[in-house]
N, C-alpha and C positions, 0 to 999 in steps of 0.2 A: 059187496066188496069191503074188506076190512082195511083199515089204515095202519101202516107200519110206522111206529114212532121210535126213533133211535135217540136215546139219551146220551149225552156226552158230558164227561167231567173234565173238559179241557180248560186249563187255565194258562194264562200268559205269565211267565215268570222271568225275573231278571237273573242273569248269570250269578251275580253276587248281591245278596240282600243289602239294603241300606239300613244302617243302625241309627235310630233316633231316640231321643229322650223327651218324653212329654212331661213338662213341668219338672218337678224334682223326683219323678218316678224312676223306675228301672229302665235300662236300655232295652229297646224293643226292635225286632227285625221287621222290616217292610220288604216283602218278597217279590212284589210285582206291581204293575200299574193299577190293578183292581184294588189291592190293599192301599196303594198310594192314594187313590181317590178317596177311599174311606177315611184315611188319616186327614187328608186335606179338607174334607167335607165336615168331619165331626170331631176331630181331635186337635186341630191346628189352632194355635193361640191368636193368630192374626189372619183374617180372611180377606186380605187385600195385599196388593203389591205386585210388581212386575213379575218376579220369579214365581210367586204363588199362582198368579193367573196363567202363566205359561205352563207350569207343572200340571195344573188341572186339565188344561186343553190337551197337552201332549199325552198324558196318561189316558185320557178318554180316547184320543185318536189311536193310541197303541192298542187299546182293547178292540177297537173297530178295524184293526189291521191297516190303518191309514197312516201310521207313523212308526218308525223303528222303535222297538221296545227298549233297547239300551239307550237311545237318545231321550226317551221319556224318563229313564232312570237318572240321566244326567240333569235333566230339568228338575226332577224331584230333589236331587241333592242340592242344587242351587236354592230351591225354595226352603229346604231344611236349614241351610246356612243362613239365609235371609231371616228366618224365624228363630235363629240360634237354638235349633233343635238337633243338629247333627251331632251324634255321639262319636267320640274318638276311640 
């Protein structure tokens, strides 16, 4: 008996990307909780703080379908504001 494997390219995305600026670099678009986690984990200037911790947790839970995706976006925006990274 053979095993059927179905691959999926499913991603969770926010309705509107969040614009951030890392350091003095260009404005970059963060399109969903997976990218949000990548930024928070590897590109964030401060890896502590109430908003930072909440954003990491909520983005992770949104990916697990345990938290509303757009609410994770709101948490990511608060973390970007806290880190002074939110681009206007």
